[in-house]
Wavefront OBJ file of the C-alpha trace (Angstrom):
o trace
v 85.072 102.973 94.183
v 87.269 105.727 95.659
v 90.477 106.475 93.791
v 93.326 107.415 96.125
v 96.135 109.248 94.285
v 98.449 108.791 97.284
v 98.557 105.062 96.471
v 99.416 105.742 92.836
v 102.310 108.213 93.103
v 105.109 106.252 91.326
v 102.685 105.357 88.530
v 101.474 108.963 88.208
v 105.049 110.192 87.957
v 105.705 107.618 85.225
v 102.559 108.771 83.402
v 103.964 112.315 83.532
v 107.155 111.106 81.824
v 105.085 109.287 79.205
v 102.946 112.356 78.535
v 106.006 114.602 78.141
v 107.676 112.163 75.745
v 104.430 111.858 73.782
v 104.328 115.626 73.265
v 107.949 115.582 72.100
v 107.263 112.619 69.804
v 104.382 114.343 67.987
v 106.062 117.751 67.961
v 108.837 119.128 65.804
v 111.695 116.722 64.992
v 114.154 119.107 66.658
v 112.421 118.583 70.007
v 113.553 114.944 70.140
v 117.247 115.566 69.604
v 118.286 116.663 73.068
v 116.932 114.412 75.807
v 119.843 114.728 78.204
v 117.354 115.777 80.898
v 115.552 112.419 80.839
v 118.005 110.414 83.019
v 117.790 113.081 85.717
v 113.997 112.957 85.641
v 114.219 109.162 85.901
v 116.427 109.589 88.987
v 113.726 111.807 90.476
v 111.341 108.904 89.824
v 113.586 106.710 91.961
v 113.371 109.252 94.793
v 109.585 109.390 94.422
v 109.444 105.579 94.685
v 111.586 105.680 97.835
v 109.131 108.039 99.539
v 106.247 105.777 98.496
v 107.627 102.675 100.228
v 105.296 102.989 103.214
v 102.059 103.281 101.238
v 99.404 100.610 101.875
v 95.885 100.084 100.611
v 93.762 98.687 97.799
v 91.981 100.426 94.925
v 90.010 99.472 91.821
v 87.655 97.141 93.705
v 90.503 95.255 95.374
v 92.203 94.342 92.102
v 95.129 96.693 92.738
v 97.023 96.249 96.004
v 99.616 98.716 97.249
v 101.751 96.969 99.846
v 105.373 96.513 100.852
v 105.979 93.978 98.076
v 104.573 96.139 95.276
v 106.395 99.274 96.456
v 109.701 97.407 96.722
v 109.461 96.190 93.143
v 108.271 99.581 91.875
v 111.417 101.062 93.392
v 113.533 98.396 91.681
v 111.789 99.081 88.351
v 112.362 102.835 88.780
v 116.065 102.149 89.399
v 116.222 99.886 86.352
v 114.406 102.416 84.184
v 116.814 105.179 85.236
v 119.834 102.978 84.449
v 118.373 101.873 81.107
v 117.530 105.453 80.101
v 120.996 106.700 80.988
v 122.498 103.797 79.079
v 120.521 104.745 75.953
v 120.393 108.535 76.226
v 122.469 108.877 73.042
v 121.551 105.713 71.157
v 123.551 105.142 67.993
v 120.888 102.796 66.655
v 118.055 105.372 66.583
v 117.694 108.387 64.317
v 117.696 111.703 66.179
v 114.110 112.566 65.297
v 112.895 109.198 66.662
v 114.564 109.345 70.063
v 111.454 110.613 71.841
v 109.472 107.720 70.366
v 112.122 105.278 71.555
v 112.043 106.511 75.144
v 108.252 106.774 75.042
v 108.045 103.035 74.447
v 110.604 102.350 77.190
v 108.639 104.460 79.683
v 105.340 102.806 78.710
v 106.804 99.352 79.214
v 108.124 100.378 82.644
v 104.682 101.767 83.507
v 103.072 98.425 82.614
v 105.561 96.667 84.879
v 104.670 99.005 87.756
v 101.015 98.118 87.271
v 101.997 94.464 87.303
v 103.635 94.874 90.715
v 100.303 95.762 92.339
v 98.074 93.412 90.384
v 96.361 90.889 92.649
v 93.665 89.864 90.189
v 94.362 87.701 87.152
v 92.754 89.894 84.500
v 94.565 92.947 85.891
v 97.825 90.999 85.784
v 97.126 89.927 82.215
v 96.421 93.485 81.038
v 99.533 94.824 82.779
v 101.612 92.123 81.107
v 100.295 93.189 77.712
v 100.972 96.890 78.359
v 104.561 96.108 79.260
v 104.981 93.812 76.255
v 103.414 95.779 73.396
v 105.972 98.580 73.704
v 108.811 96.084 73.365
v 107.291 94.690 70.178
v 108.029 98.050 68.563
v 111.460 98.538 70.138
v 113.211 95.253 69.376
v 113.332 95.632 65.560
v 114.386 99.302 65.894
v 118.056 99.152 64.928
v 120.046 100.925 62.213
v 122.749 98.254 62.128
v 121.965 94.645 61.099
v 118.390 95.491 60.143
v 117.647 91.986 58.895
v 118.729 90.405 62.167
v 116.783 93.003 64.135
v 113.646 92.355 62.079
v 114.009 88.618 62.653
v 114.331 89.174 66.396
v 111.246 91.398 66.408
v 109.139 88.893 64.472
v 110.157 86.049 66.784
v 109.360 88.059 69.898
v 105.965 89.134 68.552
v 104.909 85.680 67.329
v 106.070 83.836 70.418
v 104.549 86.529 72.629
v 101.202 86.184 70.848
v 101.191 82.426 71.379
v 102.059 82.792 75.054
v 99.310 85.402 75.458
v 96.770 82.990 74.005
v 97.965 80.205 76.296
v 97.681 82.482 79.336
v 94.127 83.459 78.414
v 93.222 79.821 77.915
v 94.564 79.009 81.368
v 92.703 81.957 82.860
v 89.435 80.614 81.471
v 90.074 77.244 83.145
v 90.686 78.887 86.522
v 87.525 80.983 86.223
v 85.510 77.928 85.214
v 86.785 75.945 88.195
v 86.548 78.558 90.955
v 84.515 81.497 89.529
v 87.012 84.095 90.775
v 90.171 85.753 89.546
v 91.344 87.301 92.833
v 94.567 85.769 94.135
v 93.596 86.152 97.804
v 90.459 84.102 97.162
v 92.310 81.500 95.110
v 94.768 81.100 97.996
v 92.029 79.433 100.096
v 90.922 76.785 97.613
v 92.350 73.377 96.788
v 95.005 73.022 94.080
v 95.217 69.252 94.133
v 95.656 67.647 90.740
v 93.588 64.673 91.887
v 90.542 66.730 92.856
v 90.691 69.810 90.594
v 92.676 68.932 87.452
v 91.043 71.747 85.451
v 92.201 74.387 87.928
v 95.742 73.000 88.098
v 95.931 72.882 84.304
v 94.697 76.463 84.087
v 97.242 77.656 86.650
v 100.026 75.859 84.771
v 99.047 77.475 81.481
v 98.847 80.926 83.084
v 102.276 80.434 84.629
v 103.662 79.696 81.159
v 103.306 83.384 80.293
v 105.397 84.302 83.342
v 107.995 81.645 82.514
v 108.234 83.125 79.018
v 108.961 86.575 80.440
v 111.457 85.060 82.849
v 113.162 83.096 80.031
v 112.896 79.921 82.102
v 113.761 76.659 80.379
v 112.044 75.407 78.190
v 110.362 78.787 77.524
v 113.691 80.453 76.772
v 113.789 79.771 73.005
v 113.199 83.430 72.071
v 115.847 84.820 74.394
v 119.246 84.328 72.609
v 118.019 85.394 69.169
v 116.154 88.439 70.489
v 119.127 89.629 72.566
v 121.456 89.158 69.610
v 119.160 90.852 67.092
v 118.090 93.818 69.218
v 120.341 96.811 69.741
v 122.622 96.759 72.774
v 120.568 99.386 74.592
v 117.258 97.647 73.920
v 118.674 94.248 74.873
v 119.776 95.728 78.202
v 116.174 96.704 78.972
v 114.599 93.465 77.708
v 117.119 91.364 79.647
v 116.263 92.892 83.005
v 113.068 94.819 83.699
v 110.426 92.461 82.219
v 111.845 89.693 84.393
v 111.082 91.747 87.498
v 107.409 91.769 86.567
v 107.406 87.994 86.187
v 109.119 87.520 89.557
v 106.708 89.718 91.507
v 103.695 87.870 90.079
v 105.307 84.512 90.851
v 105.869 85.680 94.418
v 102.180 86.511 94.738
v 101.284 83.128 93.258
v 103.477 81.498 95.907
v 100.552 81.914 98.303
v 98.849 79.136 96.308
v 101.755 76.707 96.619
v 102.944 74.392 99.361
v 105.964 72.056 99.530
v 105.113 68.678 98.053
v 102.375 69.893 95.718
v 102.529 68.767 92.095
v 102.966 72.337 90.839
v 105.744 73.040 93.350
v 107.602 69.899 92.327
v 107.318 70.910 88.670
v 108.747 74.339 89.506
v 111.690 72.740 91.306
v 112.444 70.501 88.308
v 112.190 73.458 85.919
v 114.554 75.455 88.136
v 117.163 72.675 88.047
v 116.786 72.205 84.286
v 117.005 75.939 83.612
v 120.165 76.386 85.672
v 121.869 73.408 84.063
v 120.865 74.109 80.469
v 121.635 77.833 80.641
v 125.104 77.393 82.111
v 126.119 74.514 79.845
v 125.118 76.304 76.641
v 126.718 79.570 77.807
v 130.065 77.777 77.997
v 130.411 77.710 74.199
v 129.093 81.182 73.362
v 131.345 83.802 71.762
v 128.797 86.580 71.201
v 128.525 88.488 74.492
v 124.792 89.093 74.223
v 124.075 85.422 73.513
v 126.282 84.548 76.475
v 124.271 86.867 78.709
v 121.053 85.467 77.250
v 121.878 81.915 78.306
v 123.157 83.322 81.584
v 119.690 84.818 82.154
v 118.164 81.372 81.560
v 120.351 80.045 84.371
v 119.524 82.969 86.677
v 115.810 82.351 86.147
v 116.397 78.951 87.713
v 118.208 80.517 90.670
v 115.313 82.900 91.354
v 112.876 79.973 91.436
v 114.737 78.572 94.463
v 113.058 81.204 96.616
v 109.668 80.729 94.959
v 109.811 76.969 95.501
v 110.723 77.464 99.170
v 107.500 79.460 99.586
v 108.481 80.977 102.960
v 108.820 84.696 103.742
v 112.590 84.160 103.765
v 112.474 82.453 100.369
v 110.286 85.135 98.824
v 112.515 87.830 100.321
v 115.520 86.073 98.811
v 113.821 86.023 95.398
v 112.989 89.733 95.707
v 116.512 90.626 96.821
v 118.069 88.589 94.021
v 115.828 90.311 91.482
v 117.309 93.656 92.506
v 120.808 92.195 92.404
v 120.219 90.645 88.978
v 118.992 93.967 87.619
v 122.104 95.795 88.852
v 124.511 93.100 87.624
v 123.061 92.743 84.159
v 122.406 96.415 83.451
v 125.936 97.298 84.558
v 127.351 94.570 82.332
v 125.340 95.871 79.380
v 126.495 99.384 80.283
v 130.087 98.270 79.682
v 129.103 96.631 76.381
v 127.351 99.802 75.185
v 130.350 101.983 76.116
v 132.670 99.700 74.159
v 130.411 99.259 71.135
v 130.364 102.866 69.979
v 129.072 101.875 66.544
v 126.279 99.672 67.919
v 127.671 96.346 66.701
v 127.464 93.092 68.656
v 130.618 92.347 70.629
v 132.336 88.979 70.921
v 134.716 87.772 73.611
v 137.786 88.793 71.617
v 136.557 92.398 71.637
v 137.309 92.418 75.373
v 140.993 91.708 74.739
v 143.234 94.157 76.550
v 140.373 96.194 77.972
v 142.521 96.859 81.039
v 145.037 98.824 78.935
v 142.357 100.510 76.818
v 140.190 101.616 79.765
v 141.162 100.413 83.273
v 137.930 101.682 84.842
v 135.731 99.838 82.347
v 137.779 96.683 82.934
v 137.268 97.002 86.698
v 133.512 97.526 86.319
v 133.321 94.479 84.042
v 135.247 92.421 86.602
v 132.836 93.443 89.376
v 129.890 92.391 87.205
v 131.497 89.052 86.327
v 132.318 88.249 89.957
v 128.768 89.188 90.974
v 127.161 87.075 88.241
v 129.232 84.079 89.382
v 128.302 84.713 92.996
v 131.717 85.454 94.502
v 132.187 87.548 97.644
v 132.139 90.424 98.418
v 129.592 91.142 95.674
v 125.803 91.273 95.896
v 125.589 88.160 93.731
v 127.174 86.110 96.515
v 124.732 87.291 99.167
v 121.766 86.888 96.834
v 122.613 83.270 96.046
v 123.373 82.564 99.695
v 119.906 83.749 100.735
v 118.289 81.632 97.990
v 120.240 78.497 98.872
v 119.465 78.854 102.591
v 115.734 79.252 101.966
v 115.539 76.183 99.695
v 117.653 74.044 102.035
v 115.446 74.917 105.011
v 112.398 73.547 103.177
v 113.970 70.197 102.333
v 115.112 70.876 98.769
v 118.661 69.673 99.395
v 118.935 68.137 95.916
v 117.991 71.444 94.309
v 120.605 73.282 96.374
v 123.266 70.797 95.248
v 122.287 71.363 91.613
v 122.512 75.137 92.132
v 125.966 74.906 93.728
v 127.276 72.686 90.922
v 125.910 75.102 88.341
v 127.574 78.021 90.103
v 130.870 76.187 89.728
v 130.192 75.656 86.015
v 129.399 79.348 85.551
v 132.805 80.358 86.902
v 134.411 79.380 83.602
v 132.514 81.590 81.200
v 132.073 84.586 83.498
v 135.715 84.755 84.512
v 136.679 84.083 80.910
v 135.465 87.624 80.197
v 137.830 88.916 82.896
v 140.658 86.836 81.436
v 140.179 88.427 78.029
v 140.037 91.893 79.576
v 143.168 91.559 81.713
v 145.488 89.022 80.080
v 145.031 89.347 76.303
v 146.700 91.830 73.973
v 144.402 94.693 72.909
v 142.937 94.556 69.414
v 141.865 98.185 69.152
v 142.853 101.697 70.182
v 142.269 103.058 73.721
v 138.696 103.984 74.588
v 137.889 107.599 75.359
v 135.160 107.690 77.990
v 133.920 110.951 79.481
v 134.307 111.730 83.170
v 130.563 111.754 84.042
v 130.138 108.443 82.267
v 132.884 106.915 84.363
v 131.359 108.345 87.542
v 128.018 106.675 86.786
v 129.769 103.410 85.999
v 131.584 103.628 89.308
v 128.276 104.196 91.097
v 126.791 101.100 89.442
v 129.786 98.958 90.454
v 129.816 100.425 93.978
v 126.142 99.559 94.459
v 126.902 95.918 93.605
v 129.728 95.847 96.143
v 127.700 97.717 98.769
v 124.781 95.267 98.571
v 127.311 92.461 98.924
v 128.835 93.870 102.114
v 125.743 95.463 103.711
v 122.721 93.522 102.427
v 120.817 93.594 105.719
v 118.565 96.662 105.366
v 117.372 95.782 101.860
v 116.872 92.109 102.664
v 114.962 92.884 105.871
v 112.605 95.164 103.956
v 112.080 92.435 101.356
v 111.437 89.966 104.182
v 108.831 92.279 105.671
v 107.172 92.412 102.265
v 107.113 88.607 102.113
v 105.543 88.317 105.558
v 102.929 90.946 104.725
v 100.918 88.901 102.268
v 101.687 85.307 103.247
v 98.574 83.680 104.714
l 1 2 3 4 5 6 7 8 9 10 11 12 13 14 15 16 17 18 19 20 21 22 23 24 25 26 27 28 29 30 31 32 33 34 35 36 37 38 39 40 41 42 43 44 45 46 47 48 49 50 51 52 53 54 55 56 57 58 59 60 61 62 63 64 65 66 67 68 69 70 71 72 73 74 75 76 77 78 79 80 81 82 83 84 85 86 87 88 89 90 91 92 93 94 95 96 97 98 99 100 101 102 103 104 105 106 107 108 109 110 111 112 113 114 115 116 117 118 119 120 121 122 123 124 125 126 127 128 129 130 131 132 133 134 135 136 137 138 139 140 141 142 143 144 145 146 147 148 149 150 151 152 153 154 155 156 157 158 159 160 161 162 163 164 165 166 167 168 169 170 171 172 173 174 175 176 177 178 179 180 181 182 183 184 185 186 187 188 189 190 191 192 193 194 195 196 197 198 199 200 201 202 203 204 205 206 207 208 209 210 211 212 213 214 215 216 217 218 219 220 221 222 223 224 225 226 227 228 229 230 231 232 233 234 235 236 237 238 239 240 241 242 243 244 245 246 247 248 249 250 251 252 253 254 255 256 257 258 259 260 261 262 263 264 265 266 267 268 269 270 271 272 273 274 275 276 277 278 279 280 281 282 283 284 285 286 287 288 289 290 291 292 293 294 295 296 297 298 299 300 301 302 303 304 305 306 307 308 309 310 311 312 313 314 315 316 317 318 319 320 321 322 323 324 325 326 327 328 329 330 331 332 333 334 335 336 337 338 339 340 341 342 343 344 345 346 347 348 349 350 351 352 353 354 355 356 357 358 359 360 361 362 363 364 365 366 367 368 369 370 371 372 373 374 375 376 377 378 379 380 381 382 383 384 385 386 387 388 389 390 391 392 393 394 395 396 397 398 399 400 401 402 403 404 405 406 407 408 409 410 411 412 413 414 415 416 417 418 419 420 421 422 423 424 425 426 427 428 429 430 431 432 433 434 435 436 437 438 439 440 441 442 443 444 445 446 447 448 449 450 451 452 453 454 455 456 457 458 459 460 461 462 463 464 465 466 467 468 469 470 471 472
């Protein structure tokens, strides 16, 4: 085996961040107090990922594939990590001497997700999933405010995660027993008929359960609202976005095993419809903003599956593009929540009252996020949903497209309700004092959502190239 560092550049850069944070974590407590440099280093990681987009090859005996798909998602993860780090650079929920530890766990989880992007072998995928998850087990209960609720959220996430891990391993054993291989490219050329190979189909279904858990897809969403609500705002922002990217990229690779009309594909389509409907209906009655966004993420998991179910390069490109869009929308929305919740408490809808008079820029950024999450033009959310709907319609899933459109109409109520509170209600609190650099970054986040909505072509074409690269 020849190790090629040129195929591992984004991961090596992330390891450098982890090593630096580890030194700070084990050093003097004063070293952890000033980490203002970390967001800028994370931005450099984004630039490194951009220059790595053209890398291609395989290492580690073919278990680790560097291709257009993996590099696209590594770039998205680097962007998400930079946004999450900036969002939490001065966390109110973490003691000063523990800040290096906090960011060390965030960086380790992001590193595991980068490994997941290139995993094309089931055991490699499983190990990468665990690396990305173990760090979050320590982060979720880390909260100075509402310690009991945070501890409850951490216990639920750990216990449910352990069960899902066991189920995934059980499914992996079934696949190995049926076909004696764990390489996805070899599994793509075998039969996945329930009539002929029920053990293999059962194993694949169980393994997919772990990905559905990460994606918070109905009915594997049960952990999501309580964990979002119990975790700190900054941690919830990370958990709500980046781990889902890892699940999506693995599902896209598994799409090589699926064809329209297969039993597994039909099950995925039904789960997508159920997830969209359940998530949007329950979100209608939520008052806590993080629980609202949690059920919103359940609905968005269903939207992403539209592209997976389609199974074409266009559908997989749509799923990839929407993953980027979802990351930008959600992290920007959580950015607004964290700027408003200076004491780290959970916000409710009434806390948005009069935001326009308290901070017009924050109100505008929130409005952009809400319009994007609904899927209204000219935001990236509109183009992302349009690509997904087109790909599913082209493959004969008209009923699923109708369900998605109806659910988009339902979502208008609770997303725009946030805008209504921000612009039409009387303020409950004093004006917010937000620094100039903070507002500039918020404007950049909102501008990126609008830019991807008006000029989505270059990003979507690259994602489409990635989809064509590995489809058989």
